N, CA, C and O atoms as a GROMACS GRO file, in nm:
protein
  448
    1ASP      N    1  -3.040   1.014  -6.296
    1ASP     CA    2  -3.053   1.038  -6.198
    1ASP      C    3  -3.024   0.978  -6.035
    1ASP      O    4  -3.100   0.982  -5.938
    2GLY      N    5  -2.929   0.939  -6.041
    2GLY     CA    6  -2.901   0.800  -5.962
    2GLY      C    7  -2.821   0.885  -5.828
    2GLY      O    8  -2.782   0.997  -5.860
    3THR      N    9  -2.787   0.836  -5.651
    3THR     CA   10  -2.739   0.898  -5.585
    3THR      C   11  -2.682   0.745  -5.564
    3THR      O   12  -2.762   0.652  -5.569
    4THR      N   13  -2.562   0.724  -5.544
    4THR     CA   14  -2.472   0.645  -5.456
    4THR      C   15  -2.442   0.674  -5.330
    4THR      O   16  -2.369   0.773  -5.324
    5PRO      N   17  -2.482   0.605  -5.177
    5PRO     CA   18  -2.423   0.613  -5.083
    5PRO      C   19  -2.258   0.601  -5.120
    5PRO      O   20  -2.215   0.591  -5.235
    6LEU      N   21  -2.184   0.605  -5.008
    6LEU     CA   22  -2.040   0.529  -4.959
    6LEU      C   23  -2.025   0.569  -4.813
    6LEU      O   24  -2.042   0.670  -4.744
    7SER      N   25  -1.985   0.448  -4.800
    7SER     CA   26  -1.931   0.445  -4.662
    7SER      C   27  -1.818   0.382  -4.663
    7SER      O   28  -1.781   0.303  -4.749
    8SER      N   29  -1.730   0.434  -4.520
    8SER     CA   30  -1.607   0.426  -4.506
    8SER      C   31  -1.580   0.339  -4.399
    8SER      O   32  -1.664   0.351  -4.310
    9LEU      N   33  -1.455   0.222  -4.369
    9LEU     CA   34  -1.482   0.186  -4.238
    9LEU      C   35  -1.555   0.134  -4.186
    9LEU      O   36  -1.520   0.084  -4.079
   10GLY      N   37  -1.667   0.119  -4.221
   10GLY     CA   38  -1.823   0.097  -4.165
   10GLY      C   39  -1.892   0.203  -4.121
   10GLY      O   40  -1.989   0.183  -4.048
   11THR      N   41  -1.852   0.340  -4.159
   11THR     CA   42  -1.922   0.434  -4.080
   11THR      C   43  -2.007   0.490  -4.225
   11THR      O   44  -1.960   0.474  -4.337
   12THR      N   45  -2.154   0.566  -4.196
   12THR     CA   46  -2.206   0.603  -4.293
   12THR      C   47  -2.178   0.760  -4.286
   12THR      O   48  -2.115   0.809  -4.192
   13PRO      N   49  -2.230   0.840  -4.395
   13PRO     CA   50  -2.160   0.958  -4.445
   13PRO      C   51  -2.271   1.050  -4.351
   13PRO      O   52  -2.382   1.008  -4.317
   14PRO      N   53  -2.224   1.163  -4.322
   14PRO     CA   54  -2.340   1.242  -4.246
   14PRO      C   55  -2.458   1.319  -4.330
   14PRO      O   56  -2.440   1.380  -4.436
   15PRO      N   57  -2.591   1.303  -4.256
   15PRO     CA   58  -2.673   1.352  -4.351
   15PRO      C   59  -2.636   1.479  -4.383
   15PRO      O   60  -2.576   1.563  -4.317
   16PRO      N   61  -2.689   1.480  -4.514
   16PRO     CA   62  -2.682   1.639  -4.584
   16PRO      C   63  -2.727   1.786  -4.519
   16PRO      O   64  -2.843   1.811  -4.484
   17GLY      N   65  -2.627   1.867  -4.510
   17GLY     CA   66  -2.670   1.968  -4.432
   17GLY      C   67  -2.617   1.950  -4.268
   17GLY      O   68  -2.649   2.043  -4.194
   18ALA      N   69  -2.566   1.875  -4.227
   18ALA     CA   70  -2.500   1.837  -4.066
   18ALA      C   71  -2.378   1.929  -4.080
   18ALA      O   72  -2.343   2.018  -4.002
   19VAL      N   73  -2.325   1.895  -4.181
   19VAL     CA   74  -2.232   1.977  -4.177
   19VAL      C   75  -2.203   2.108  -4.252
   19VAL      O   76  -2.174   2.098  -4.371
   20GLY      N   77  -2.205   2.208  -4.206
   20GLY     CA   78  -2.254   2.318  -4.310
   20GLY      C   79  -2.148   2.418  -4.283
   20GLY      O   80  -2.112   2.462  -4.174
   21ALA      N   81  -2.103   2.446  -4.405
   21ALA     CA   82  -2.002   2.588  -4.354
   21ALA      C   83  -2.081   2.700  -4.347
   21ALA      O   84  -2.029   2.799  -4.294
   22ALA      N   85  -2.212   2.710  -4.393
   22ALA     CA   86  -2.294   2.853  -4.419
   22ALA      C   87  -2.309   2.884  -4.234
   22ALA      O   88  -2.323   3.001  -4.195
   23GLU      N   89  -2.306   2.798  -4.158
   23GLU     CA   90  -2.323   2.816  -4.011
   23GLU      C   91  -2.210   2.844  -3.921
   23GLU      O   92  -2.226   2.836  -3.800
   24SER      N   93  -2.106   2.875  -3.969
   24SER     CA   94  -1.988   2.831  -3.942
   24SER      C   95  -1.982   2.984  -3.859
   24SER      O   96  -2.025   3.089  -3.908
   25LYS      N   97  -1.915   2.971  -3.711
   25LYS     CA   98  -1.924   3.064  -3.630
   25LYS      C   99  -1.807   3.139  -3.632
   25LYS      O  100  -1.697   3.084  -3.638
   26GLN      N  101  -1.822   3.274  -3.626
   26GLN     CA  102  -1.716   3.372  -3.634
   26GLN      C  103  -1.603   3.350  -3.538
   26GLN      O  104  -1.627   3.304  -3.426
   27LEU      N  105  -1.467   3.383  -3.581
   27LEU     CA  106  -1.381   3.340  -3.431
   27LEU      C  107  -1.318   3.457  -3.416
   27LEU      O  108  -1.277   3.510  -3.520
   28ASN      N  109  -1.297   3.521  -3.294
   28ASN     CA  110  -1.297   3.631  -3.208
   28ASN      C  111  -1.092   3.619  -3.140
   28ASN      O  112  -1.032   3.599  -3.034
   29TYR      N  113  -1.064   3.643  -3.267
   29TYR     CA  114  -0.893   3.611  -3.258
   29TYR      C  115  -0.838   3.670  -3.107
   29TYR      O  116  -0.760   3.619  -3.027
   30GLU      N  117  -0.911   3.799  -3.102
   30GLU     CA  118  -0.859   3.918  -2.973
   30GLU      C  119  -0.908   3.841  -2.869
   30GLU      O  120  -0.844   3.855  -2.764
   31ALA      N  121  -1.004   3.763  -2.864
   31ALA     CA  122  -1.053   3.707  -2.725
   31ALA      C  123  -0.949   3.629  -2.698
   31ALA      O  124  -0.886   3.637  -2.592
   32MET      N  125  -0.916   3.525  -2.818
   32MET     CA  126  -0.865   3.427  -2.816
   32MET      C  127  -0.736   3.473  -2.781
   32MET      O  128  -0.704   3.414  -2.678
   33ASP      N  129  -0.659   3.539  -2.812
   33ASP     CA  130  -0.526   3.604  -2.781
   33ASP      C  131  -0.526   3.631  -2.664
   33ASP      O  132  -0.425   3.587  -2.610
   34ALA      N  133  -0.618   3.706  -2.572
   34ALA     CA  134  -0.598   3.737  -2.436
   34ALA      C  135  -0.604   3.641  -2.339
   34ALA      O  136  -0.534   3.641  -2.237
   35GLU      N  137  -0.715   3.530  -2.378
   35GLU     CA  138  -0.684   3.407  -2.305
   35GLU      C  139  -0.576   3.350  -2.312
   35GLU      O  140  -0.509   3.313  -2.215
   36HIS      N  141  -0.546   3.336  -2.434
   36HIS     CA  142  -0.384   3.245  -2.414
   36HIS      C  143  -0.326   3.341  -2.343
   36HIS      O  144  -0.371   3.311  -2.232
   37ARG      N  145  -0.244   3.455  -2.321
   37ARG     CA  146  -0.186   3.563  -2.265
   37ARG      C  147  -0.235   3.556  -2.130
   37ARG      O  148  -0.143   3.567  -2.050
   38ARG      N  149  -0.330   3.543  -2.084
   38ARG     CA  150  -0.349   3.519  -1.967
   38ARG      C  151  -0.326   3.421  -1.900
   38ARG      O  152  -0.296   3.430  -1.780
   39LEU      N  153  -0.339   3.257  -1.995
   39LEU     CA  154  -0.310   3.126  -1.895
   39LEU      C  155  -0.126   3.128  -1.931
   39LEU      O  156  -0.060   3.071  -1.844
   40LEU      N  157  -0.068   3.170  -2.016
   40LEU     CA  158   0.063   3.179  -2.022
   40LEU      C  159   0.108   3.263  -1.887
   40LEU      O  160   0.220   3.235  -1.844
   41GLY      N  161   0.034   3.359  -1.820
   41GLY     CA  162   0.088   3.408  -1.708
   41GLY      C  163   0.052   3.269  -1.581
   41GLY      O  164   0.145   3.238  -1.506
   42VAL      N  165  -0.043   3.218  -1.572
   42VAL     CA  166  -0.091   3.150  -1.483
   42VAL      C  167   0.044   3.017  -1.458
   42VAL      O  168   0.102   2.976  -1.357
   43ILE      N  169   0.051   2.990  -1.578
   43ILE     CA  170   0.179   2.924  -1.600
   43ILE      C  171   0.298   2.925  -1.508
   43ILE      O  172   0.341   2.851  -1.419
   44ARG      N  173   0.342   3.054  -1.573
   44ARG     CA  174   0.470   3.112  -1.540
   44ARG      C  175   0.469   3.114  -1.406
   44ARG      O  176   0.568   3.084  -1.340
   45GLU      N  177   0.322   3.162  -1.341
   45GLU     CA  178   0.372   3.235  -1.170
   45GLU      C  179   0.327   3.044  -1.152
   45GLU      O  180   0.361   3.035  -1.034
   46ALA      N  181   0.301   2.971  -1.171
   46ALA     CA  182   0.302   2.821  -1.091
   46ALA      C  183   0.432   2.783  -1.110
   46ALA      O  184   0.486   2.735  -1.010
   47SER      N  185   0.497   2.791  -1.206
   47SER     CA  186   0.626   2.731  -1.268
   47SER      C  187   0.736   2.800  -1.163
   47SER      O  188   0.794   2.719  -1.091
   48THR      N  189   0.761   2.896  -1.150
   48THR     CA  190   0.849   2.983  -1.094
   48THR      C  191   0.892   2.900  -0.983
   48THR      O  192   0.798   2.856  -0.917
   49THR      N  193   1.002   2.870  -0.948
   49THR     CA  194   1.073   2.794  -0.810
   49THR      C  195   1.088   2.895  -0.702
   49THR      O  196   1.165   2.990  -0.706
   50ARG      N  197   0.999   2.862  -0.597
   50ARG     CA  198   1.012   2.942  -0.459
   50ARG      C  199   1.162   2.925  -0.424
   50ARG      O  200   1.214   2.818  -0.456
   51PRO      N  201   1.236   3.018  -0.363
   51PRO     CA  202   1.391   3.010  -0.283
   51PRO      C  203   1.339   2.914  -0.160
   51PRO      O  204   1.224   2.918  -0.117
   52GLU      N  205   1.417   2.846  -0.121
   52GLU     CA  206   1.414   2.730  -0.007
   52GLU      C  207   1.441   2.845   0.136
   52GLU      O  208   1.522   2.936   0.123
   53PRO      N  209   1.387   2.832   0.230
   53PRO     CA  210   1.446   2.865   0.343
   53PRO      C  211   1.594   2.915   0.391
   53PRO      O  212   1.685   2.846   0.344
   54ALA      N  213   1.624   2.992   0.453
   54ALA     CA  214   1.778   3.031   0.437
   54ALA      C  215   1.806   2.909   0.518
   54ALA      O  216   1.870   2.815   0.470
   55GLY      N  217   1.755   2.908   0.644
   55GLY     CA  218   1.830   2.822   0.771
   55GLY      C  219   1.757   2.652   0.752
   55GLY      O  220   1.662   2.611   0.685
   56GLY      N  221   1.857   2.582   0.850
   56GLY     CA  222   1.757   2.431   0.833
   56GLY      C  223   1.896   2.392   0.885
   56GLY      O  224   2.002   2.454   0.893
   57ILE      N  225   1.847   2.228   0.928
   57ILE     CA  226   1.899   2.129   1.011
   57ILE      C  227   1.994   2.015   0.918
   57ILE      O  228   1.919   1.926   0.879
   58SER      N  229   2.092   1.999   0.887
   58SER     CA  230   2.161   1.886   0.842
   58SER      C  231   2.237   1.789   0.933
   58SER      O  232   2.321   1.834   1.011
   59LEU      N  233   2.210   1.647   0.925
   59LEU     CA  234   2.288   1.542   0.964
   59LEU      C  235   2.333   1.505   0.936
   59LEU      O  236   2.298   1.471   0.823
   60ARG      N  237   2.496   1.445   0.982
   60ARG     CA  238   2.565   1.384   0.888
   60ARG      C  239   2.596   1.252   1.009
   60ARG      O  240   2.602   1.260   1.132
   61ALA      N  241   2.611   1.129   0.915
   61ALA     CA  242   2.676   1.028   0.986
   61ALA      C  243   2.828   0.981   0.990
   61ALA      O  244   2.869   1.002   0.876
   62GLU      N  245   2.920   0.933   1.058
   62GLU     CA  246   3.074   0.882   1.055
   62GLU      C  247   3.005   0.749   1.099
   62GLU      O  248   2.943   0.733   1.205
   63VAL      N  249   3.030   0.639   0.984
   63VAL     CA  250   2.989   0.498   1.007
   63VAL      C  251   3.126   0.405   0.965
   63VAL      O  252   3.152   0.381   0.847
   64PRO      N  253   3.221   0.350   1.096
   64PRO     CA  254   3.327   0.301   1.072
   64PRO      C  255   3.296   0.152   0.989
   64PRO      O  256   3.194   0.083   0.992
   65LEU      N  257   3.436   0.129   0.906
   65LEU     CA  258   3.409   0.019   0.820
   65LEU      C  259   3.436  -0.101   0.895
   65LEU      O  260   3.436  -0.210   0.838
   66ARG      N  261   3.459  -0.090   1.023
   66ARG     CA  262   3.531  -0.215   1.138
   66ARG      C  263   3.443  -0.193   1.267
   66ARG      O  264   3.406  -0.082   1.307
   67CYS      N  265   3.414  -0.318   1.329
   67CYS     CA  266   3.374  -0.288   1.476
   67CYS      C  267   3.490  -0.256   1.555
   67CYS      O  268   3.608  -0.266   1.522
   68ASP      N  269   3.420  -0.200   1.705
   68ASP     CA  270   3.542  -0.162   1.752
   68ASP      C  271   3.599  -0.231   1.800
   68ASP      O  272   3.555  -0.345   1.812
   69GLU      N  273   3.755  -0.187   1.865
   69GLU     CA  274   3.814  -0.292   1.919
   69GLU      C  275   3.770  -0.388   2.016
   69GLU      O  276   3.799  -0.506   1.999
   70ARG      N  277   3.700  -0.352   2.119
   70ARG     CA  278   3.668  -0.370   2.218
   70ARG      C  279   3.487  -0.380   2.263
   70ARG      O  280   3.415  -0.283   2.286
   71GLY      N  281   3.451  -0.504   2.266
   71GLY     CA  282   3.328  -0.500   2.263
   71GLY      C  283   3.247  -0.469   2.382
   71GLY      O  284   3.327  -0.419   2.462
   72SER      N  285   3.156  -0.472   2.424
   72SER     CA  286   3.081  -0.450   2.530
   72SER      C  287   3.029  -0.550   2.634
   72SER      O  288   2.917  -0.594   2.608
   73GLY      N  289   3.073  -0.584   2.718
   73GLY     CA  290   3.067  -0.714   2.814
   73GLY      C  291   2.951  -0.728   2.854
   73GLY      O  292   2.914  -0.623   2.906
   74GLU      N  293   2.871  -0.810   2.856
   74GLU     CA  294   2.723  -0.865   2.902
   74GLU      C  295   2.752  -1.002   2.944
   74GLU      O  296   2.750  -1.106   2.880
   75GLY      N  297   2.780  -0.979   3.068
   75GLY     CA  298   2.794  -1.152   3.153
   75GLY      C  299   2.936  -1.193   3.117
   75GLY      O  300   3.037  -1.122   3.116
   76ALA      N  301   2.922  -1.332   3.085
   76ALA     CA  302   3.083  -1.404   3.061
   76ALA      C  303   3.099  -1.354   2.885
   76ALA      O  304   3.212  -1.351   2.836
   77GLU      N  305   3.002  -1.326   2.821
   77GLU     CA  306   2.986  -1.303   2.666
   77GLU      C  307   3.039  -1.162   2.622
   77GLU      O  308   2.982  -1.062   2.667
   78GLU      N  309   3.123  -1.152   2.556
   78GLU     CA  310   3.165  -1.016   2.509
   78GLU      C  311   3.108  -0.985   2.369
   78GLU      O  312   3.145  -1.044   2.267
   79LEU      N  313   3.014  -0.886   2.371
   79LEU     CA  314   2.911  -0.861   2.190
   79LEU      C  315   3.042  -0.760   2.100
   79LEU      O  316   3.108  -0.677   2.164
   80PRO      N  317   3.058  -0.777   1.995
   80PRO     CA  318   3.134  -0.633   1.920
   80PRO      C  319   3.015  -0.569   1.920
   80PRO      O  320   2.896  -0.601   1.927
   81ALA      N  321   3.107  -0.429   1.902
   81ALA     CA  322   3.016  -0.290   1.931
   81ALA      C  323   3.072  -0.212   1.793
   81ALA      O  324   3.178  -0.242   1.738
   82LEU      N  325   2.998  -0.125   1.756
   82LEU     CA  326   3.010  -0.047   1.664
   82LEU      C  327   2.958   0.092   1.724
   82LEU      O  328   2.855   0.097   1.792
   83THR      N  329   3.039   0.210   1.693
   83THR     CA  330   3.000   0.317   1.720
   83THR      C  331   2.996   0.414   1.639
   83THR      O  332   3.099   0.442   1.578
   84VAL      N  333   2.875   0.493   1.618
   84VAL     CA  334   2.828   0.539   1.522
   84VAL      C  335   2.804   0.714   1.526
   84VAL      O  336   2.698   0.767   1.562
   85ARG      N  337   2.910   0.778   1.487
   85ARG     CA  338   2.904   0.925   1.540
   85ARG      C  339   2.768   1.018   1.486
   85ARG      O  340   2.757   0.983   1.368
   86LEU      N  341   2.678   1.103   1.510
   86LEU     CA  342   2.615   1.164   1.453
   86LEU      C  343   2.633   1.332   1.475
   86LEU      O  344   2.638   1.384   1.586
   87MET      N  345   2.641   1.408   1.345
   87MET     CA  346   2.672   1.510   1.403
   87MET      C  347   2.577   1.608   1.306
   87MET      O  348   2.587   1.606   1.184
   88ALA      N  349   2.483   1.694   1.380
   88ALA     CA  350   2.420   1.797   1.326
   88ALA      C  351   2.462   1.934   1.348
   88ALA      O  352   2.502   1.991   1.450
   89ALA      N  353   2.438   1.989   1.188
   89ALA     CA  354   2.495   2.141   1.229
   89ALA      C  355   2.338   2.246   1.198
   89ALA      O  356   2.243   2.250   1.119
   90HIS      N  357   2.374   2.295   1.280
   90HIS     CA  358   2.224   2.409   1.220
   90HIS      C  359   2.311   2.561   1.111
   90HIS      O  360   2.418   2.613   1.141
   91SER      N  361   2.221   2.599   0.984
   91SER     CA  362   2.256   2.684   0.952
   91SER      C  363   2.171   2.803   0.959
   91SER      O  364   2.220   2.902   0.906
   92GLY      N  365   2.063   2.816   1.009
   92GLY     CA  366   2.023   2.954   1.022
   92GLY      C  367   2.020   3.037   1.078
   92GLY      O  368   2.093   3.007   1.174
   93VAL      N  369   1.969   3.179   1.101
   93VAL     CA  370   2.034   3.294   1.133
   93VAL      C  371   1.984   3.291   1.314
   93VAL      O  372   2.055   3.326   1.408
   94ALA      N  373   1.840   3.237   1.320
   94ALA     CA  374   1.778   3.250   1.458
   94ALA      C  375   1.808   3.119   1.509
   94ALA      O  376   1.831   3.032   1.424
   95PRO      N  377   1.814   3.085   1.644
   95PRO     CA  378   1.819   2.979   1.701
   95PRO      C  379   1.716   2.839   1.658
   95PRO      O  380   1.598   2.849   1.627
   96ALA      N  381   1.776   2.738   1.663
   96ALA     CA  382   1.670   2.614   1.671
   96ALA      C  383   1.587   2.603   1.819
   96ALA      O  384   1.630   2.619   1.933
   97ASP      N  385   1.441   2.567   1.769
   97ASP     CA  386   1.385   2.532   1.934
   97ASP      C  387   1.322   2.413   1.876
   97ASP      O  388   1.289   2.375   1.763
   98ASP      N  389   1.317   2.358   2.029
   98ASP     CA  390   1.256   2.236   2.026
   98ASP      C  391   1.284   2.110   1.882
   98ASP      O  392   1.207   2.050   1.807
   99VAL      N  393   1.439   2.115   1.898
   99VAL     CA  394   1.515   1.958   1.809
   99VAL      C  395   1.526   1.883   1.909
   99VAL      O  396   1.559   1.910   2.024
  100SER      N  397   1.487   1.748   1.841
  100SER     CA  398   1.537   1.640   1.907
  100SER      C  399   1.554   1.532   1.802
  100SER      O  400   1.504   1.532   1.690
  101MET      N  401   1.625   1.450   1.851
  101MET     CA  402   1.675   1.334   1.767
  101MET      C  403   1.631   1.189   1.834
  101MET      O  404   1.650   1.154   1.951
  102VAL      N  405   1.568   1.118   1.730
  102VAL     CA  406   1.577   0.967   1.796
  102VAL      C  407   1.647   0.876   1.721
  102VAL      O  408   1.671   0.914   1.607
  103ALA      N  409   1.695   0.745   1.758
  103ALA     CA  410   1.768   0.652   1.755
  103ALA      C  411   1.711   0.503   1.743
  103ALA      O  412   1.704   0.446   1.852
  104SER      N  413   1.670   0.430   1.633
  104SER     CA  414   1.656   0.288   1.667
  104SER      C  415   1.737   0.204   1.557
  104SER      O  416   1.820   0.264   1.488
  105CYS      N  417   1.721   0.106   1.543
  105CYS     CA  418   1.779   0.003   1.475
  105CYS      C  419   1.714  -0.113   1.532
  105CYS      O  420   1.675  -0.137   1.646
  106ALA      N  421   1.714  -0.213   1.369
  106ALA     CA  422   1.617  -0.339   1.382
  106ALA      C  423   1.710  -0.446   1.471
  106ALA      O  424   1.826  -0.434   1.507
  107PRO      N  425   1.631  -0.537   1.488
  107PRO     CA  426   1.682  -0.651   1.560
  107PRO      C  427   1.794  -0.743   1.430
  107PRO      O  428   1.774  -0.749   1.309
  108PRO      N  429   1.920  -0.812   1.518
  108PRO     CA  430   1.978  -0.831   1.608
  108PRO      C  431   2.026  -0.724   1.668
  108PRO      O  432   2.056  -0.736   1.786
  109LEU      N  433   2.042  -0.614   1.610
  109LEU     CA  434   2.095  -0.498   1.631
  109LEU      C  435   2.046  -0.429   1.798
  109LEU      O  436   1.949  -0.482   1.852
  110PHE      N  437   2.099  -0.341   1.851
  110PHE     CA  438   2.060  -0.283   1.977
  110PHE      C  439   2.160  -0.192   2.007
  110PHE      O  440   2.282  -0.204   1.993
  111LEU      N  441   2.069  -0.068   2.066
  111LEU     CA  442   2.124   0.024   2.129
  111LEU      C  443   2.177   0.014   2.247
  111LEU      O  444   2.121  -0.049   2.337
  112ALA      N  445   2.334   0.096   2.266
  112ALA     CA  446   2.359   0.068   2.459
  112ALA      C  447   2.393   0.235   2.456
  112ALA      O  448   2.422   0.294   2.560
   0.00000   0.00000   0.00000
């Protein structure tokens, strides 16, 4: 009439009665299925892609590969110039209101 405790990887076995199949809770499969369906509906609603607005403003820039043939004269020195064309297009049905465009560049370049 002897007992032998068994330890695995430094852990001790649970005391008797800690893991009991007699105290197991009945599973409510209908409630789990209802919650699963509800969560699937939430996921579908969150993952649907909403269409983009029909109208918008697009901006396109034409940048030449070479500088202009004549630079802008400042004093006795003539500086090379590069003319960049910007085209804006509106694709909406209603008119575009309060549209502004700002241009800037980093030194040593400047806008004329």
